[in-house]
N, CA, C and O atoms as a MOPAC input file, in Angstrom:
PM7 MOZYME 1SCF
protein

 N      8.71900 1   -21.01400 1    33.92900 1
 C      7.58200 1   -20.34500 1    33.32200 1
 C      6.88700 1   -21.23600 1    32.30900 1
 O      5.65800 1   -21.27100 1    32.25400 1
 N      7.65600 1   -21.95100 1    31.51100 1
 C      7.03300 1   -22.78700 1    30.48400 1
 C      6.25800 1   -23.95100 1    31.08200 1
 O      5.36700 1   -24.50800 1    30.44100 1
 N      6.59600 1   -24.31100 1    32.30000 1
 C      5.86100 1   -25.39400 1    32.94100 1
 C      4.41600 1   -24.98700 1    33.23900 1
 O      3.53000 1   -25.83900 1    33.31000 1
 N      4.18400 1   -23.70300 1    33.41100 1
 C      2.85300 1   -23.20200 1    33.73700 1
 C      2.02800 1   -22.85400 1    32.50800 1
 O      0.85500 1   -22.50600 1    32.64200 1
 N      2.60300 1   -22.93800 1    31.32400 1
 C      1.87700 1   -22.55600 1    30.11400 1
 C      0.56900 1   -23.31800 1    29.91200 1
 O     -0.44400 1   -22.68900 1    29.60500 1
 N      0.54100 1   -24.63900 1    30.06900 1
 C     -0.75000 1   -25.30500 1    29.85800 1
 C     -1.79800 1   -24.91500 1    30.89300 1
 O     -2.99200 1   -24.90800 1    30.59500 1
 N     -1.35400 1   -24.58900 1    32.11200 1
 C     -2.31500 1   -24.16900 1    33.13400 1
 C     -2.87400 1   -22.78200 1    32.82000 1
 O     -4.05700 1   -22.51900 1    33.04000 1
 N     -2.02200 1   -21.90400 1    32.30900 1
 C     -2.48600 1   -20.58200 1    31.88600 1
 C     -3.50300 1   -20.73700 1    30.76400 1
 O     -4.54500 1   -20.08100 1    30.76500 1
 N     -3.19500 1   -21.60600 1    29.80900 1
 C     -4.13600 1   -21.86400 1    28.72200 1
 C     -5.44100 1   -22.45400 1    29.21100 1
 O     -6.50500 1   -22.16800 1    28.66200 1
 N     -5.35900 1   -23.28000 1    30.24900 1
 C     -6.56200 1   -23.90300 1    30.79700 1
 C     -7.50300 1   -22.88500 1    31.42400 1
 O     -8.71100 1   -23.11200 1    31.48100 1
 N     -6.96500 1   -21.76900 1    31.89300 1
 C     -7.81100 1   -20.72800 1    32.45700 1
 C     -8.25100 1   -19.70400 1    31.41700 1
 O     -9.36000 1   -19.17600 1    31.50000 1
 N     -7.39500 1   -19.42000 1    30.44100 1
 C     -7.71700 1   -18.36600 1    29.48000 1
 C     -8.82400 1   -18.75700 1    28.51100 1
 O     -9.66300 1   -17.92400 1    28.16600 1
 N     -8.83900 1   -20.00000 1    28.07200 1
 C     -9.84200 1   -20.40600 1    27.07600 1
 C    -11.26200 1   -20.32800 1    27.64000 1
 O    -12.10400 1   -19.66800 1    27.03000 1
 N    -11.57500 1   -20.97000 1    28.78100 1
 C    -12.94400 1   -20.83300 1    29.29800 1
 C    -13.27500 1   -19.40600 1    29.73300 1
 O    -14.42400 1   -18.97400 1    29.64400 1
 N    -12.25400 1   -18.67300 1    30.20700 1
 C    -12.48100 1   -17.29200 1    30.59100 1
 C    -12.85500 1   -16.44400 1    29.38000 1
 O    -13.70400 1   -15.55800 1    29.48100 1
 N    -12.23200 1   -16.70700 1    28.24700 1
 C    -12.58400 1   -15.99200 1    27.02200 1
 C    -13.99400 1   -16.29300 1    26.56900 1
 O    -14.72300 1   -15.39600 1    26.14600 1
 N    -14.37800 1   -17.54600 1    26.65500 1
 C    -15.74200 1   -17.92700 1    26.27000 1
 C    -16.75600 1   -17.28500 1    27.21700 1
 O    -17.77600 1   -16.75600 1    26.77600 1
 N    -16.47200 1   -17.33500 1    28.51000 1
 C    -17.39200 1   -16.75500 1    29.48900 1
 C    -17.48000 1   -15.23800 1    29.34800 1
 O    -18.56300 1   -14.66500 1    29.46600 1
 N    -16.34700 1   -14.58800 1    29.09800 1
 C    -16.35300 1   -13.13900 1    28.92800 1
 C    -17.17800 1   -12.73500 1    27.71400 1
 O    -17.96600 1   -11.79100 1    27.77900 1
 N    -17.00100 1   -13.43600 1    26.62900 1
 C    -17.79200 1   -13.13200 1    25.44200 1
 C    -19.27400 1   -13.34700 1    25.67200 1
 O    -20.10600 1   -12.55800 1    25.22400 1
 N    -19.59400 1   -14.41300 1    26.36800 1
 C    -21.00700 1   -14.70900 1    26.64000 1
 C    -21.63200 1   -13.66400 1    27.55800 1
 O    -22.74100 1   -13.19400 1    27.30700 1
 N    -20.91800 1   -13.30500 1    28.61800 1
 C    -21.44100 1   -12.29400 1    29.54100 1
 C    -21.55400 1   -10.92600 1    28.88100 1
 O    -22.52300 1   -10.20100 1    29.10900 1
 N    -20.57000 1   -10.57500 1    28.06600 1
 C    -20.59800 1    -9.26500 1    27.41600 1
 C    -21.74900 1    -9.16800 1    26.42700 1
 O    -22.38900 1    -8.12200 1    26.31600 1
 N    -22.01100 1   -10.23900 1    25.71700 1
 C    -23.11000 1   -10.20200 1    24.75500 1
 C    -24.47000 1   -10.19900 1    25.44600 1
 O    -25.41100 1    -9.56900 1    24.96400 1
 N    -24.57500 1   -10.90400 1    26.57900 1
 C    -25.84700 1   -10.94700 1    27.29600 1
 C    -26.14200 1    -9.65000 1    28.03700 1
 O    -27.29800 1    -9.23600 1    28.12800 1
 N    -25.10500 1    -9.00500 1    28.56600 1
 C    -25.34300 1    -7.80300 1    29.36600 1
 C    -25.65100 1    -6.58400 1    28.50900 1
 O    -26.42600 1    -5.72000 1    28.91900 1
 N    -25.06200 1    -6.50600 1    27.33900 1
 C    -25.33000 1    -5.38600 1    26.46000 1
 C    -24.53200 1    -4.13800 1    26.77000 1
 O    -24.74100 1    -3.10500 1    26.13500 1
 N    -23.60800 1    -4.20500 1    27.74400 1
 C    -22.79900 1    -3.03000 1    28.08200 1
 C    -21.67900 1    -2.79500 1    27.07600 1
 O    -21.24900 1    -1.65800 1    26.88100 1
 N    -21.21100 1    -3.84100 1    26.44900 1
 C    -20.15400 1    -3.72200 1    25.43800 1
 C    -20.74400 1    -3.94000 1    24.05300 1
 O    -21.68000 1    -4.72400 1    23.89200 1
 N    -20.20800 1    -3.25900 1    23.06300 1
 C    -20.64200 1    -3.56200 1    21.69500 1
 C    -20.30000 1    -5.00700 1    21.33100 1
 O    -19.31100 1    -5.55600 1    21.81700 1
 N    -21.09700 1    -5.60400 1    20.49900 1
 C    -20.92200 1    -7.01900 1    20.16000 1
 C    -19.56700 1    -7.28800 1    19.51900 1
 O    -18.95400 1    -8.31900 1    19.79200 1
 N    -19.09500 1    -6.39100 1    18.68200 1
 C    -17.80800 1    -6.59600 1    18.02100 1
 C    -16.66600 1    -6.56000 1    19.02300 1
 O    -15.75200 1    -7.38200 1    18.94400 1
 N    -16.70000 1    -5.62400 1    19.96400 1
 C    -15.65700 1    -5.53400 1    20.98100 1
 C    -15.66300 1    -6.76800 1    21.87300 1
 O    -14.59900 1    -7.29700 1    22.19700 1
 N    -16.82300 1    -7.22900 1    22.26800 1
 C    -16.92500 1    -8.43300 1    23.09200 1
 C    -16.38500 1    -9.64200 1    22.34600 1
 O    -15.70000 1   -10.47900 1    22.93400 1
 N    -16.68500 1    -9.74000 1    21.06900 1
 C    -16.19500 1   -10.86600 1    20.27300 1
 C    -14.68400 1   -10.82900 1    20.13300 1
 O    -14.02800 1   -11.86600 1    20.21900 1
 N    -14.12600 1    -9.64500 1    19.91800 1
 C    -12.67200 1    -9.51700 1    19.77200 1
 C    -11.97200 1    -9.84400 1    21.08400 1
 O    -10.96400 1   -10.55000 1    21.08100 1
 N    -12.48500 1    -9.34400 1    22.20100 1
 C    -11.87900 1    -9.64500 1    23.50000 1
 C    -11.93800 1   -11.13500 1    23.79500 1
 O    -10.96500 1   -11.71100 1    24.28200 1
 N    -13.04400 1   -11.74900 1    23.51000 1
 C    -13.20000 1   -13.17900 1    23.72600 1
 C    -12.24800 1   -13.96700 1    22.83600 1
 O    -11.61200 1   -14.91800 1    23.29100 1
 N    -12.15100 1   -13.57900 1    21.58500 1
 C    -11.26800 1   -14.26900 1    20.64700 1
 C     -9.81000 1   -14.13900 1    21.05400 1
 O     -9.04900 1   -15.09700 1    20.92000 1
 N     -9.40600 1   -12.97800 1    21.54700 1
 C     -8.02200 1   -12.78800 1    21.98800 1
 C     -7.70100 1   -13.71000 1    23.15700 1
 O     -6.63600 1   -14.32900 1    23.17200 1
 N     -8.58900 1   -13.81600 1    24.12900 1
 C     -8.34300 1   -14.70800 1    25.26900 1
 C     -8.29300 1   -16.17200 1    24.84100 1
 O     -7.45000 1   -16.93100 1    25.31800 1
 N     -9.18300 1   -16.56500 1    23.95400 1
 C     -9.19900 1   -17.95300 1    23.49100 1
 C     -7.93200 1   -18.27200 1    22.70900 1
 O     -7.33800 1   -19.33300 1    22.89900 1
 N     -7.51400 1   -17.36800 1    21.83600 1
 C     -6.29400 1   -17.59700 1    21.06200 1
 C     -5.04900 1   -17.59200 1    21.94700 1
 O     -4.12700 1   -18.37400 1    21.71500 1
 N     -5.01100 1   -16.72600 1    22.95200 1
 C     -3.86900 1   -16.70500 1    23.86800 1
 C     -3.78600 1   -18.00900 1    24.66200 1
 O     -2.69700 1   -18.54900 1    24.85800 1
 N     -4.92100 1   -18.50900 1    25.11300 1
 C     -4.92400 1   -19.78300 1    25.83000 1
 C     -4.51500 1   -20.94000 1    24.94300 1
 O     -3.77100 1   -21.82200 1    25.37100 1
 N     -4.99300 1   -20.94400 1    23.71500 1
 C     -4.62000 1   -22.00600 1    22.77700 1
 C     -3.14500 1   -21.93200 1    22.42800 1
 O     -2.48000 1   -22.96100 1    22.30600 1
 N     -2.63100 1   -20.71800 1    22.26700 1
 C     -1.21500 1   -20.55000 1    21.96800 1
 C     -0.35300 1   -21.06600 1    23.11400 1
 O      0.69000 1   -21.67700 1    22.87800 1
 N     -0.77700 1   -20.82700 1    24.34400 1
 C     -0.02700 1   -21.34200 1    25.49600 1
 C      0.02600 1   -22.86500 1    25.47600 1
 O      1.06700 1   -23.45200 1    25.77300 1
 N     -1.07900 1   -23.50600 1    25.13100 1
 C     -1.09000 1   -24.96600 1    25.02300 1
 C     -0.14300 1   -25.43600 1    23.92200 1
 O      0.66400 1   -26.33900 1    24.14300 1
 N     -0.23600 1   -24.83000 1    22.73800 1
 C      0.56700 1   -25.28300 1    21.60500 1
 C      2.05200 1   -25.02200 1    21.80400 1
 O      2.88000 1   -25.81500 1    21.35800 1
 N      2.40100 1   -23.92900 1    22.46200 1
 C      3.81500 1   -23.69000 1    22.75800 1
 C      4.33600 1   -24.79400 1    23.66000 1
 O      5.44500 1   -25.28800 1    23.45600 1
 N      3.56300 1   -25.17900 1    24.63900 1
 C      4.00400 1   -26.23100 1    25.55100 1
 C      4.06700 1   -27.59100 1    24.85600 1
 O      4.99700 1   -28.36200 1    25.09100 1
 N      3.10100 1   -27.88600 1    24.01900 1
 C      3.04900 1   -29.20200 1    23.37400 1
 C      4.13700 1   -29.36500 1    22.32600 1
 O      4.78900 1   -30.40700 1    22.26800 1
 N      4.34000 1   -28.35200 1    21.49900 1
 C      5.19700 1   -28.50500 1    20.33200 1
 C      6.60700 1   -27.96300 1    20.48800 1
 O      7.33700 1   -27.89100 1    19.50000 1
 N      7.01200 1   -27.58800 1    21.66500 1
 C      8.40000 1   -27.14600 1    21.80300 1
 C      9.31300 1   -28.36700 1    21.80100 1
 O      8.93900 1   -29.43800 1    22.27900 1
 N     10.48600 1   -28.19400 1    21.26900 1
 C     11.39700 1   -29.32100 1    21.04200 1
 C     11.99700 1   -29.85400 1    22.33800 1
 O     12.22700 1   -31.05800 1    22.45000 1
 N     12.25300 1   -29.00600 1    23.30200 1
 C     12.91900 1   -29.44000 1    24.53700 1
 C     11.93100 1   -29.69500 1    25.66700 1
 O     12.23900 1   -29.45700 1    26.83400 1
 N     10.76900 1   -30.17000 1    25.32500 1
 C      9.71600 1   -30.32000 1    26.32300 1
 C     10.11300 1   -31.28900 1    27.43500 1
 O     10.06900 1   -30.91900 1    28.60800 1
 N     10.49200 1   -32.49700 1    27.10100 1
 C     10.94700 1   -33.44900 1    28.10400 1
 C      9.88700 1   -33.85200 1    29.11200 1
 O     10.23500 1   -34.35700 1    30.17900 1
 N      8.63400 1   -33.65300 1    28.82700 1
 C      7.59000 1   -34.05700 1    29.76400 1
 C      6.94900 1   -35.34900 1    29.27300 1
 O      6.95500 1   -35.64800 1    28.07900 1
 N      6.40800 1   -36.09500 1    30.19800 1
 C      5.83500 1   -37.39600 1    29.86000 1
 C      4.33500 1   -37.32600 1    29.58600 1
 O      3.70100 1   -38.35600 1    29.35300 1
 N      3.78600 1   -36.17600 1    29.61100 1
 C      2.36000 1   -36.03400 1    29.34300 1
 C      1.52000 1   -35.85400 1    30.59000 1
 O      0.35200 1   -35.47800 1    30.49600 1
 N      2.08900 1   -36.11500 1    31.75600 1
 C      1.30200 1   -35.98200 1    32.98600 1
 C      0.95400 1   -34.52000 1    33.26800 1
 O     -0.11500 1   -34.23300 1    33.80700 1
 N      1.84900 1   -33.59000 1    32.90600 1
 C      1.53500 1   -32.17400 1    33.09300 1
 C      0.36800 1   -31.75800 1    32.20700 1
 O     -0.50800 1   -31.00400 1    32.63100 1
 N      0.36500 1   -32.25200 1    30.98400 1
 C     -0.73300 1   -31.91700 1    30.08100 1
 C     -2.04200 1   -32.52100 1    30.55900 1
 O     -3.09900 1   -31.90100 1    30.43500 1
 N     -1.97600 1   -33.71700 1    31.10000 1
 C     -3.18700 1   -34.33900 1    31.62900 1
 C     -3.72700 1   -33.54200 1    32.81400 1
 O     -4.93200 1   -33.30800 1    32.91200 1
 N     -2.83800 1   -33.12800 1    33.71000 1
 C     -3.27900 1   -32.31000 1    34.84900 1
 C     -3.84700 1   -30.97600 1    34.37900 1
 O     -4.85700 1   -30.50700 1    34.90500 1
 N     -3.19600 1   -30.36600 1    33.38700 1
 C     -3.69700 1   -29.09300 1    32.86500 1
 C     -5.05600 1   -29.27700 1    32.19700 1
 O     -5.92400 1   -28.41100 1    32.30500 1
 N     -5.24300 1   -30.39100 1    31.51300 1
 C     -6.53800 1   -30.65000 1    30.89200 1
 C     -7.61400 1   -30.87100 1    31.95000 1
 O     -8.75100 1   -30.43600 1    31.77200 1
 N     -7.27400 1   -31.53500 1    33.03700 1
 C     -8.23100 1   -31.71500 1    34.13000 1
 C     -8.57800 1   -30.37400 1    34.78400 1
 O     -9.72700 1   -30.14700 1    35.16300 1
 N     -7.58800 1   -29.48900 1    34.91500 1
 C     -7.85200 1   -28.14000 1    35.42400 1
 C     -8.79300 1   -27.40400 1    34.47600 1
 O     -9.71500 1   -26.71400 1    34.91200 1
 N     -8.55100 1   -27.55800 1    33.17200 1
 C     -9.41800 1   -26.94400 1    32.16200 1
 C    -10.85200 1   -27.43500 1    32.30500 1
 O    -11.78500 1   -26.63100 1    32.28600 1
 N    -11.03800 1   -28.74200 1    32.44700 1
 C    -12.38700 1   -29.28900 1    32.59200 1
 C    -13.05800 1   -28.81000 1    33.87300 1
 O    -14.23000 1   -28.43300 1    33.86300 1
 N    -12.31600 1   -28.82400 1    34.97200 1
 C    -12.87500 1   -28.40600 1    36.25500 1
 C    -13.23700 1   -26.92100 1    36.23800 1
 O    -14.32700 1   -26.54200 1    36.66600 1
 N    -12.33000 1   -26.08500 1    35.74600 1
 C    -12.59800 1   -24.64900 1    35.70100 1
 C    -13.75900 1   -24.33600 1    34.76400 1
 O    -14.59700 1   -23.49000 1    35.07500 1
 N    -13.81400 1   -25.00700 1    33.63100 1
 C    -14.91800 1   -24.79100 1    32.69000 1
 C    -16.24400 1   -25.18900 1    33.31700 1
 O    -17.23500 1   -24.46700 1    33.20700 1
 N    -16.25600 1   -26.34400 1    33.97400 1
 C    -17.48400 1   -26.81500 1    34.61100 1
 C    -17.95200 1   -25.83900 1    35.68600 1
 O    -19.12600 1   -25.46900 1    35.72700 1
 N    -17.03700 1   -25.42400 1    36.55200 1
 C    -17.41400 1   -24.51100 1    37.62800 1
 C    -17.86100 1   -23.15300 1    37.09400 1
 O    -18.84300 1   -22.58300 1    37.57000 1
 N    -17.14300 1   -22.64400 1    36.11500 1
 C    -17.47500 1   -21.33600 1    35.56600 1
 C    -18.83500 1   -21.33600 1    34.88700 1
 O    -19.63900 1   -20.43000 1    35.10600 1
 N    -19.09500 1   -22.33800 1    34.07000 1
 C    -20.36500 1   -22.36100 1    33.35600 1
 C    -21.51700 1   -22.81100 1    34.24600 1
 O    -22.67300 1   -22.49800 1    33.96100 1
 N    -21.22100 1   -23.53400 1    35.31100 1
 C    -22.25600 1   -23.87100 1    36.28500 1
 C    -22.70100 1   -22.61100 1    37.02900 1
 O    -23.88900 1   -22.41800 1    37.28900 1
 N    -21.73300 1   -21.75700 1    37.36800 1
 C    -22.07000 1   -20.50000 1    38.03900 1
 C    -22.82000 1   -19.54400 1    37.11700 1
 O    -23.66500 1   -18.77100 1    37.56800 1
 N    -22.50800 1   -19.60100 1    35.83000 1
 C    -23.16700 1   -18.70800 1    34.87400 1
 C    -24.57400 1   -19.17200 1    34.52500 1
 O    -25.38900 1   -18.39300 1    34.03200 1
 N    -24.84600 1   -20.41800 1    34.77900 1
 C    -26.18600 1   -20.92700 1    34.50800 1
 C    -26.28000 1   -21.60700 1    33.23700 1
 O    -27.35200 1   -22.08900 1    32.87200 1

């Protein structure tokens, strides 16, 4: 499970930003609720990254983090390209 933490974080952070942006633009959700939901997703994704990076028994050489960061960049690019 801990091996997937950076990948989970790579999806949650851009998803939180996109959710907040869509909620504020659509007007269906109150601005405060949209901001809180977005902040929760961003913090959860960041926490997943930090748990993986700073745990003592990590034993990884950094290649997993590099792959997770590339997934983050690719998912962010595709998501925001689709959003316009």
